[in-house]
LOKOLLO-671016 format. One record per residue (C-alpha): x, y, z; residue in three letters. Coordinates in steps of 0.05 Angstrom, whole numbers, padded with zeros to 5 digits, always signed. Layout:
% residues N
XYZALA
...
//
This chain:
% residues 635
+01678-03007+02655MET
+01644-03075+02664ARG
+01572-03070+02690ILE
+01527-03122+02719LEU
+01452-03113+02728HIS
+01422-03163+02778ALA
+01386-03203+02804PRO
+01315-03187+02780LEU
+01297-03163+02710ASN
+01242-03118+02738THR
+01192-03101+02682ALA
+01249-03113+02633GLY
+01281-03048+02654GLN
+01351-03076+02671PRO
+01354-03109+02602ALA
+01336-03045+02565VAL
+01387-03005+02605ILE
+01440-03058+02594SER
+01430-03061+02518ARG
+01433-02985+02513ALA
+01497-02985+02553GLN
+01526-03035+02504ARG
+01509-02987+02447GLN
+01550-02935+02483LEU
+01609-02983+02481GLY
+01609-03014+02551PHE
+01606-03086+02574GLN
+01539-03093+02608SER
+01504-03158+02627ASP
+01439-03178+02660VAL
+01438-03234+02711LEU
+01374-03263+02741VAL
+01358-03314+02794TYR
+01305-03344+02749ARG
+01261-03327+02690GLN
+01186-03315+02698ASN
+01129-03320+02648TYR
+01145-03252+02619LEU
+01211-03280+02592ASN
+01250-03214+02588TYR
+01319-03222+02557SER
+01379-03235+02601CYS
+01451-03258+02594ASP
+01458-03302+02656ILE
+01402-03344+02685ASN
+01420-03380+02750LEU
+01356-03422+02745ARG
+01350-03426+02821LEU
+01279-03450+02814ASN
+01306-03515+02786LYS
+01356-03528+02842LYS
+01350-03559+02911GLN
+01358-03507+02967PRO
+01429-03529+02985PHE
+01451-03530+02912LEU
+01419-03462+02902SER
+01459-03433+02959MET
+01523-03463+02932VAL
+01509-03435+02864ARG
+01496-03366+02893LEU
+01563-03364+02928PHE
+01601-03391+02867VAL
+01567-03340+02823ASN
+01584-03284+02871PHE
+01658-03301+02868VAL
+01656-03303+02792ARG
+01620-03236+02788CYS
+01667-03205+02838LEU
+01725-03220+02791ALA
+01689-03200+02726ASN
+01652-03135+02740TYR
+01669-03065+02764ASP
+01599-03036+02773VAL
+01543-03074+02808PHE
+01475-03044+02791HIS
+01424-03080+02835PHE
+01349-03077+02826HIS
+01287-03084+02871SER
+01326-03083+02936GLY
+01360-03150+02923LEU
+01433-03167+02909SER
+01474-03230+02894LEU
+01471-03261+02963LEU
+01415-03271+03013PRO
+01400-03213+03061PHE
+01446-03168+03021ASN
+01508-03200+03054TRP
+01549-03183+02992ASP
+01540-03108+02994LEU
+01594-03092+03046PRO
+01640-03144+03013ILE
+01633-03111+02946LEU
+01650-03044+02977LYS
+01710-03075+03013LEU
+01737-03096+02945PHE
+01728-03026+02917GLY
+01669-03041+02872LYS
+01618-02988+02853LYS
+01549-03008+02879VAL
+01482-02977+02865VAL
+01412-03000+02885MET
+01352-02982+02843GLN
+01281-02986+02871TYR
+01220-02999+02827TRP
+01158-02999+02871GLY
+01136-03047+02925SER
+01209-03058+02944ASP
+01211-02987+02973VAL
+01137-02978+02990LEU
+01115-02961+03061GLN
+01041-02969+03074ILE
+01031-02908+03119ASP
+01059-02863+03063ILE
+01026-02901+03006ALA
+00957-02887+03037LYS
+00965-02815+03016ASN
+00974-02832+02943TYR
+00935-02896+02927ALA
+00860-02911+02929LEU
+00866-02977+02967PHE
+00824-02989+03029SER
+00857-03012+03093ASP
+00835-03083+03078ASP
+00864-03079+03008GLN
+00930-03053+03035PHE
+00931-03110+03085LYS
+00914-03162+03032LYS
+00963-03137+02979ILE
+01021-03112+03021PHE
+01007-03148+03086GLY
+01079-03171+03096LYS
+01107-03100+03096ILE
+01129-03074+03164ASN
+01139-02999+03158ASN
+01190-02995+03216VAL
+01233-03053+03190LYS
+01227-03027+03118LYS
+01254-02958+03137ARG
+01310-02988+03178LYS
+01330-03032+03120TRP
+01327-02974+03071LEU
+01372-02932+03115ARG
+01422-02989+03119TRP
+01422-02997+03043ILE
+01434-02922+03035GLU
+01494-02924+03082LYS
+01524-02987+03049THR
+01518-02974+02975VAL
+01546-02915+02935ASP
+01478-02890+02911CYS
+01405-02909+02912THR
+01360-02894+02853ILE
+01285-02890+02838VAL
+01255-02891+02769GLY
+01197-02844+02782ASP
+01181-02781+02821GLU
+01125-02818+02858ALA
+01177-02863+02891LEU
+01217-02805+02920LEU
+01165-02798+02976VAL
+01188-02867+03001PHE
+01262-02856+02991SER
+01277-02781+02990PRO
+01352-02791+02992GLU
+01350-02830+02926SER
+01370-02801+02859ARG
+01316-02797+02805LEU
+01333-02831+02739VAL
+01273-02842+02695ARG
+01248-02908+02669LYS
+01272-02927+02599VAL
+01245-02951+02533LEU
+01280-02977+02471ASP
+01242-02950+02411PHE
+01279-02993+02361SER
+01233-03050+02381ASP
+01169-03008+02386ILE
+01146-02977+02320PRO
+01095-02922+02320PHE
+01029-02955+02301VAL
+00977-02903+02320GLY
+00903-02917+02322THR
+00881-02929+02250PRO
+00822-02971+02273ASN
+00812-03010+02209LYS
+00776-03063+02249GLN
+00701-03066+02250LYS
+00703-03055+02325LYS
+00745-03013+02371LEU
+00793-03054+02413VAL
+00801-03037+02487ILE
+00856-03072+02525ILE
+00871-03080+02599HIS
+00934-03118+02619ALA
+00940-03125+02694PRO
+01001-03157+02726SER
+00958-03165+02789LYS
+00884-03150+02786ARG
+00879-03124+02857GLU
+00934-03073+02846ILE
+00910-03048+02778LYS
+00837-03043+02797GLY
+00813-03094+02746THR
+00745-03103+02779LYS
+00730-03029+02766TYR
+00753-03035+02694VAL
+00707-03094+02683LEU
+00650-03056+02715LYS
+00658-02997+02668ALA
+00667-03043+02607ILE
+00603-03082+02623ASN
+00564-03017+02632ARG
+00587-02993+02563LEU
+00568-03059+02532LYS
+00499-03056+02563ARG
+00491-02988+02532GLU
+00507-03019+02463LYS
+00574-02985+02450TYR
+00610-03025+02397SER
+00679-03049+02417PHE
+00719-03111+02433GLU
+00750-03117+02502PHE
+00812-03159+02513ILE
+00841-03177+02580LEU
+00915-03192+02571VAL
+00943-03235+02627GLU
+00999-03286+02637LYS
+01029-03273+02569LYS
+01102-03266+02552THR
+01124-03195+02540HIS
+01132-03207+02466ALA
+01062-03236+02458VAL
+01032-03181+02501ALA
+01062-03127+02456LYS
+01028-03158+02395GLU
+00961-03147+02431PHE
+00980-03075+02448TYR
+00993-03060+02374LYS
+00921-03078+02357LYS
+00890-03034+02411ALA
+00852-02969+02402ASP
+00849-02954+02477ILE
+00893-02979+02534ILE
+00868-02980+02606VAL
+00926-02987+02655ASP
+00919-02973+02729ASP
+00860-02937+02762VAL
+00880-02945+02835LEU
+00954-02927+02842GLN
+00989-02892+02786GLY
+01027-02857+02761PRO
+01041-02889+02693TYR
+01087-02950+02689GLY
+01122-02991+02635ILE
+01057-03016+02603LEU
+01032-02945+02594ALA
+01100-02924+02566MET
+01102-02980+02515GLU
+01031-02965+02492CYS
+01044-02891+02486MET
+01105-02908+02445ALA
+01060-02950+02399PHE
+01017-02887+02392GLY
+00958-02911+02434LYS
+00916-02868+02481PRO
+00926-02891+02552VAL
+00881-02885+02613ILE
+00918-02887+02679CYS
+00906-02854+02746ARG
+00953-02796+02762ILE
+00945-02772+02834ASP
+00930-02698+02837GLU
+00988-02688+02887LYS
+01037-02716+02834LEU
+01010-02683+02770VAL
+01059-02625+02777LYS
+01117-02673+02764TYR
+01092-02696+02696TYR
+01090-02635+02652LYS
+01050-02644+02588ASN
+01036-02717+02602LEU
+00984-02740+02550PRO
+00952-02793+02594VAL
+00878-02793+02609VAL
+00875-02795+02685SER
+00817-02835+02713ALA
+00796-02868+02778ASN
+00741-02919+02790PRO
+00688-02865+02792GLU
+00709-02829+02728THR
+00733-02888+02686LEU
+00666-02899+02651TYR
+00661-02827+02627GLU
+00733-02825+02604GLU
+00725-02889+02565LEU
+00661-02865+02533LYS
+00695-02800+02513LYS
+00751-02837+02477LEU
+00704-02887+02444ILE
+00664-02830+02413LEU
+00723-02786+02394ASN
+00772-02818+02343PRO
+00808-02751+02332SER
+00823-02747+02407LEU
+00849-02818+02406ARG
+00894-02801+02347ASN
+00919-02737+02380LYS
+00935-02771+02446LEU
+00971-02826+02408GLY
+01017-02777+02372ILE
+01029-02736+02434GLU
+01043-02799+02475GLY
+01098-02821+02427ARG
+01131-02753+02430LYS
+01127-02751+02506TYR
+01159-02820+02513ILE
+01215-02803+02464GLU
+01230-02739+02501LYS
+01229-02767+02572ASN
+01246-02841+02569HIS
+01298-02850+02514ASP
+01339-02911+02533ALA
+01403-02884+02502LEU
+01400-02817+02536LYS
+01385-02849+02603ILE
+01439-02902+02594ALA
+01487-02843+02584LYS
+01461-02813+02649GLU
+01475-02879+02686PHE
+01546-02882+02658ILE
+01559-02812+02682ASN
+01530-02831+02749LEU
+01577-02890+02756TYR
+01636-02846+02737ARG
+01617-02796+02791SER
+01618-02848+02846LEU
+01694-02848+02850ASP
+01697-02772+02852GLY
+01703-02761+02778ARG
+01663-02703+02751LYS
+01602-02722+02711GLU
+01612-02707+02638THR
+01566-02694+02580ASP
+01615-02716+02526ASP
+01590-02788+02521LEU
+01553-02802+02457SER
+01543-02856+02405LEU
+01594-02861+02350PRO
+01592-02801+02304LYS
+01599-02796+02229ILE
+01591-02720+02230SER
+01596-02669+02284GLY
+01531-02637+02262GLN
+01487-02685+02302LYS
+01497-02712+02373PRO
+01484-02785+02358TYR
+01440-02834+02321PHE
+01408-02898+02344ARG
+01454-02958+02336LEU
+01433-03030+02344LYS
+01491-03079+02337PRO
+01488-03122+02274PHE
+01534-03175+02248SER
+01557-03155+02179ILE
+01577-03218+02142LYS
+01621-03227+02081ARG
+01577-03268+02034VAL
+01597-03309+01974SER
+01600-03273+01907GLU
+01535-03303+01883LYS
+01499-03275+01944ASP
+01525-03204+01934LEU
+01474-03150+01918PRO
+01465-03142+01843TYR
+01505-03205+01827TYR
+01448-03237+01788THR
+01395-03183+01793ASN
+01416-03114+01770CYS
+01343-03090+01778TYR
+01344-03063+01707LEU
+01296-03092+01657ASP
+01350-03115+01608VAL
+01297-03139+01559GLY
+01272-03069+01549GLN
+01303-03027+01493LYS
+01333-02962+01519TYR
+01364-02906+01479PRO
+01440-02907+01486ALA
+01501-02866+01469ASP
+01558-02888+01424GLU
+01589-02929+01481ASN
+01526-02967+01495GLY
+01510-02929+01559VAL
+01434-02923+01566ILE
+01400-02856+01569GLN
+01336-02828+01598TYR
+01291-02788+01552LEU
+01252-02728+01578GLN
+01214-02688+01526ARG
+01256-02723+01473SER
+01320-02697+01504LYS
+01370-02751+01527PRO
+01397-02751+01598TYR
+01437-02800+01639TYR
+01399-02829+01699CYS
+01453-02848+01749PRO
+01415-02907+01777THR
+01400-02937+01708GLN
+01473-02926+01687VAL
+01498-02962+01749ALA
+01448-03019+01741GLN
+01470-03029+01668LEU
+01542-03032+01692ALA
+01524-03087+01743TYR
+01493-03127+01687ASN
+01555-03119+01644GLU
+01600-03139+01702LEU
+01558-03201+01713PHE
+01567-03221+01640ARG
+01641-03206+01644TYR
+01650-03251+01705ARG
+01609-03306+01672LYS
+01641-03306+01603LYS
+01704-03263+01609GLY
+01684-03219+01550ASN
+01725-03154+01557LYS
+01672-03117+01516LYS
+01625-03124+01575ASN
+01678-03097+01622LEU
+01690-03038+01575GLN
+01616-03021+01576THR
+01617-03022+01652ALA
+01678-02976+01651VAL
+01641-02929+01603SER
+01583-02927+01651CYS
+01630-02908+01708ALA
+01661-02853+01665GLU
+01592-02823+01652VAL
+01580-02822+01727LEU
+01647-02790+01740LEU
+01632-02735+01689LYS
+01566-02721+01725GLN
+01600-02716+01792SER
+01611-02652+01832VAL
+01653-02643+01894ARG
+01631-02607+01957HIS
+01688-02607+02007GLY
+01711-02679+02013LYS
+01645-02707+01987ALA
+01631-02728+01915VAL
+01559-02725+01890TYR
+01530-02752+01826ILE
+01482-02703+01793LYS
+01413-02717+01764HIS
+01411-02666+01709GLU
+01336-02668+01695TYR
+01273-02650+01734ASN
+01236-02708+01764PHE
+01166-02712+01792TYR
+01159-02768+01843LEU
+01097-02810+01829HIS
+01082-02758+01774SER
+01058-02710+01828LYS
+01067-02637+01811TRP
+01081-02620+01884ASN
+01136-02673+01890ALA
+01186-02642+01843LYS
+01261-02656+01846MET
+01290-02596+01810ALA
+01355-02605+01770ALA
+01409-02612+01791PRO
+01389-02658+01848TRP
+01423-02714+01886PHE
+01399-02781+01913SER
+01421-02828+01968GLY
+01402-02886+01922MET
+01447-02863+01864SER
+01503-02848+01914GLN
+01497-02919+01941GLY
+01493-02952+01873GLN
+01552-02911+01846THR
+01591-02931+01908LEU
+01578-03005+01894SER
+01600-02997+01822LEU
+01664-02960+01839LEU
+01683-03012+01891CYS
+01672-03070+01844ARG
+01709-03037+01787LEU
+01768-03023+01832TYR
+01768-03096+01855HIS
+01772-03118+01782ILE
+01817-03065+01750THR
+01857-03039+01810LYS
+01851-02970+01779ASP
+01861-02923+01839LYS
+01816-02868+01811LYS
+01757-02913+01827TYR
+01779-02922+01898LEU
+01793-02848+01908GLU
+01725-02829+01879THR
+01692-02882+01922ALA
+01722-02849+01984LYS
+01692-02783+01961GLY
+01624-02814+01949VAL
+01626-02847+02018PHE
+01641-02779+02049SER
+01574-02755+02023SER
+01540-02800+02074PHE
+01569-02755+02128SER
+01532-02694+02100ASP
+01467-02687+02139TYR
+01408-02644+02121ARG
+01431-02572+02111GLN
+01411-02509+02075GLU
+01440-02491+02007ASN
+01486-02552+02004LYS
+01478-02622+01979PRO
+01458-02676+02029TRP
+01430-02746+02028ILE
+01427-02765+02102CYS
+01386-02740+02160ASP
+01373-02759+02232ILE
+01300-02752+02252ASP
+01274-02725+02318TYR
+01277-02794+02349ALA
+01350-02806+02331GLY
+01340-02852+02271PHE
+01386-02846+02212LEU
+01354-02840+02143TRP
+01388-02843+02075ILE
+01340-02807+02028GLU
+01329-02827+01956GLU
+01294-02760+01947PHE
+01324-02708+01995PRO
+01277-02649+02001VAL
+01274-02589+02048LYS
+01213-02615+02084SER
+01164-02673+02083GLY
+01213-02731+02080ASP
+01193-02787+02032HIS
+01231-02845+02065HIS
+01231-02887+02001ALA
+01246-02959+02021LEU
+01281-02987+01960ASN
+01328-02927+01953GLY
+01346-02932+02027PHE
+01365-03005+02020ILE
+01403-02994+01955PHE
+01444-02942+01993ALA
+01459-02994+02047ILE
+01484-03041+01993PHE
+01534-02987+01971GLY
+01559-02979+02042LEU
+01565-03055+02047TYR
+01610-03059+01985ASP
+01652-03001+02010TYR
+01661-03032+02079TYR
+01686-03098+02052TRP
+01734-03063+02004LEU
+01763-03014+02055THR
+01746-03043+02124GLN
+01728-02972+02144ASP
+01695-02977+02213LYS
+01654-02914+02198LYS
+01621-02951+02141ALA
+01602-03008+02187LYS
+01574-02959+02238THR
+01533-02926+02183MET
+01507-02993+02159ILE
+01486-03013+02230CYS
+01452-02945+02241ALA
+01413-02952+02176ALA
+01393-03024+02193LEU
+01370-02999+02261THR
+01322-02951+02226THR
+01296-03007+02182LEU
+01287-03053+02242TRP
+01243-03000+02273HIS
+01204-02975+02213TYR
+01195-03036+02168LEU
+01125-03051+02197PRO
+01104-02981+02172ASN
+01118-03002+02100TYR
+01075-03064+02105ARG
+01003-03065+02081CYS
+00973-03130+02105LYS
+00941-03169+02048ASN
+00966-03118+01998GLY
+01027-03087+01965LEU
+01081-03056+02009SER
+01087-02980+02008TYR
+01140-02948+01963TYR
+01151-02891+02013CYS
+01121-02868+02078LEU
+01099-02800+02053LYS
+01054-02818+01994HIS
+01044-02892+02009LYS
+01037-02910+01936THR
+01039-02983+01918GLN
+01072-03019+01860SER
+01078-03093+01841LYS
+01148-03082+01814ASP
+01174-03046+01875TYR
+01139-03096+01921HIS
+01181-03151+01888LYS
+01243-03108+01895ILE
+01229-03098+01970HIS
+01223-03174+01980ILE
+01288-03187+01942ASP
+01325-03132+01980GLN
+01301-03157+02048LEU
+01324-03227+02031ASN
+01392-03199+02013THR
+01395-03161+02080LEU
+01382-03228+02114TYR
+01441-03259+02077LYS
+01490-03204+02096ILE
+01467-03198+02169THR
+01439-03266+02188GLY
+01381-03229+02222GLU
+01318-03272+02215LYS
+01275-03209+02224TYR
+01292-03187+02153PHE
+01276-03256+02126LYS
+01210-03258+02164LYS
+01191-03189+02138THR
+01207-03211+02067ALA
+01162-03272+02077ASP
+01107-03229+02107ASP
+01110-03183+02046PHE
+01107-03243+02000TYR
+01047-03272+02037GLU
+01012-03205+02033ASP
+01017-03204+01957PHE
+01051-03249+01906HIS
//
């Protein structure tokens, strides 16, 4: 199924839908007539604003013929299509194409109906929507409904204008919107209003309320965000403590959705006749008369701001998940030719225990040997003297009793393999083999999965209530053991290393479960975590252990070319892409884990080194930039 979204990228919604459909395995592209200042991502830009009228028309017709040959589903937005006056709609149907039209707001609005739901005066309606002719609009909408396969609206409030349309909610991609909350570490509260058009959003009433609060000496900074690219605007939203959206129309739109996803309290008018459609919506409803009081309430109540921020994130994840809604669209397309809508479409699975995890496509590159994880840095302090057994394998002392720490043993082996590759001394290779034998002896099998035991109790950060009771298992040690086994098999060709590596890889398919080992979990938002310290509750989300586990999957993927390994790598990288900002402490050391948020100079350096390695194996500048940010914060 080849899908085209065109010709407007309204509020960036077509782009988000398209990218989610790609994650589900479908070809899906976004075509636009031209880009505007918001600069939402697209795949094809006809740049009609840079062409003479005649050339623009020629380009439209040439483009139509190309799209007719290359796409099966035409998902149009905002009442427009590929040719002027929707000439192409009957042609597309004649060629057996599936055609849907999605409305987003003013494209379907009729003034006589809108007067029942918005607070505009007659003069305002005339000024803002003066070109709308209700009779012609309804006639055109009826023609669209008869010509296309299906019409869609993105919100219950639009059904009053197009009652024959199907409701499919607006979407949001959480992988680009981390939860920030409202920590308010600034000296002043930050209140933001970001109108696309001042008259529509009621900006004059917002400014009136803001000025009154300032006169009464309430301490805050007010920022009016206008004419910014979408990416720049989102950086402002992250800094906000309160967001004021729309006080005349409502209900909530994309701005409110993004800010709720960031964990910000949002003020937006919800008409009392529409409230019943938005169950448990954590938006503060306000109109011009009540805005001052609602703002004052939020300014004076940080706990309320925090509560609304948390509830807002949960609401958006439940109701506007791009992947779930992209699946709904795919099923809708399928139903247009008489096929029954199915519910069996999901993201690639590693285990049948979970429906799907979030998956952002990454390029996984084969790097040179010197750029491999652990090639020159085994992360073990080789200058330190450790106790060791008769084969030179280091041990971990707890109350004077020696144990083998799987991660230290694996790291020693990497160091020995580096020396072996450099000088060819077989003694170094033998020490690495001895390390592998220790890990094999500490392994246990559960089904197809092989786990490496930690045979001692461990207290994370020396906290009595963070005990890992022996025997326990770790995603970090599983990943580092996997790297070692893959590299030893590459050198020795001993099949026992390959077979054991397959068993260790199988452990990454064991999600959180009672009374059985596990190292992976999928959180409530669909993000995959590989836990260094798997516990029954209160996930730690340790950063360095998570990335070390990814390195193990990377080694295994290039050894075996197992597509499940690549899927797991991309899923883990998707989680990092979303959550890395949560590990950052501006002007300070990065956090070791998200639960305790302890800080360490040594682990801060490890985080920087790991992120630079992720940049090398993916080519994603985001990881390099984050490494540089961490370095600038503290070095």
